[in-house]
N, C-alpha and C positions, 0 to 999 in steps of 0.2 A: 248813305242814310240821309233822309231829308226830314224836316219838320213840316207837317201838314197843319197849317194854321186855320183849321176849320173843324166844326163839330159834325160835319155831314158824314153819315155812314155811307152814302153813295160815293162821295169823293174818295173815301178810304177804300171802298171796294174796287174802284177804278185802279188805284195804285197797287192794290194786292193782285188784281187780275193781270197787271203788267209787270208783276214781280219786282216792284220798286220798294225797297226797305224804307220805312218811315216810322215816326212817332207822331201821334196826333195831339195837338194842343190848341184848342179853339180859344177864342177870346170872348170879350163881352161888349164889343162895339155896338152902340145904339143906332141901328139903321133908321129909326124914326126921327133922328136928328137931321136927316137929309131931306131937304125941302123940294128939290127938283122933281118934276113929273116926266122929264125926258128919260126914257128907258135906258139908253146907252150911257148917258151921263150918270144916272142913278147907280147903275151897275159898277161903273168905274169908281165913283165916290165911295160906295160901300166897300169895295175891295180895298181901295187905298186906305180907308179908315181902319179897317181890320188889320191890314198890313202894318200901318204905322204903329198901332197899339202893340202888336206882337213883335215887331222889330225892336221897339224900345225895351220890351221885356226880355227877349231872347237873343237879339242880334243874329249874326250869321257866322260868328267865329267857330262855334262848335259844329254847326251843320247848316246847310242851306235852308231857307224859309220859303214855303209855297203857300200862298193865300189865294182863294178864289171865291167868287160869288156869281149868282145868276138871277136874272129876272125874265119874265115873260111879257111879251107885248102882243096885243091883238087889237085890230082896228085903231092903232095908234095909242092905245091905253097902256099904262104901266100896270102890270099885274104882279104884285108881290106875293108873299106868303099869305094864305087865307087865315083870317083871324077868327072866323066863325063859320058855322054851317051855311048860313045865308051867303056869306062872302064867297065861299068855295063854290056853291051852287051857281051864283051869278057868273063867276069866272069861267066855269066849265060850260055853262049854257052859251056864253059868248063865243067860246072857242069851237063849239060843236058845229061842224059843217063849214068851218072858216079857216083862214090862213092864220097861223100862229107862229111867232118867232121866239126862240130862246136865245138870250144874250148872256154869254158867260165871259167874265173877265178874270184873268189870273195874273198874279205878280209872283215871280220867282227870283230870288236873290241869293247868290252864293258870294264867296270872297272875290270871284273873278267875273261873274256874269249877272246881269240884271235883265230880266225879260218881263215886258208888260204886253199882254195880248188881250184883245177884245175880239171874240168870235161870235158869229150868229149862225144858228141852224133854224131853217124855216120849214114848217110842216103845213100841209093841206090835209085837214081832217074831214072824214065823212061825218055825217050826223051821228052823234052818240045815241045808242039805244037807251031809251028812258029807264028801263029796268036795270041795265048795266050801270048807268049813271047813278041811280039811286043806291045800288049795292056798293058802288065805289064811295059815295058820300057816307053811307052808313059804316063802312069799314074804317073811316077816319084816316086812311092812308094819304088822303089829299092834303092833310094839314102838315105844315112844315115844308111844303113843296111850292116853289115859285109858280104862280099861276094855277096852283092846285093840280098840276098835271104830272103824270109819270109816263114819259114816252117809252120807257122800258117795261111798263106794266099796263095799267088800264088803257092808255091811249094806243098802244101798239096795233091792235086789230083795226083801228079807225084811221090809220095813216094811209092817205091816198098817194102822196109823194113827199119826198124830203130833199132839201138842198142843204148840205152841210154835214158835219160830223155828229154822230149820235153821242159821242163823249161830250161834245160841247153842250148838247141838250141835257145831259146828265150832270153838268156842272163843272167839268174840268176837261179842257181840250188836250187830252193826254198826247195825242199824236203830234201836237205842236210843241209840247214840253220836252219830249224824249230827246231830241237832238241836243238840248242844252244841259242834260244831266251828266 
């Protein structure tokens, strides 16, 4: 049994899909306190901030702690979670027909092991169909998602090619975690 230090339903689904027993306890770390615009650095600092908060609260005596975070980058820009319809539209239009990378960081700590991993999965997207894009925006599924994308959902039919793990793009590089559990 592990403690998932994340409120993400997608990360919880990944653990369930891989038959890993867990309880979910997210924190309240303020990502807006991070000032860097470097995507990899931001992802690490957000994960570390969340980890530090939850480690102080729960420790790892009862069970190991797993914390993860993700960001998206396109054309060198840091694309965080969309805060408005306009923000989501801008991010999705930027990624349409473009190369987009998802950076995920995870920190796993048990009594015996500490793992820090930063992984990147890069997609080349076809142009998004304008009607599909509008429907996706209207569905509001894009909110709460880094870069407003869902590679397992809306974006899937637009993927021309991918380099990296889909689990990384979904927010938790499970294949890299499993050997340490």
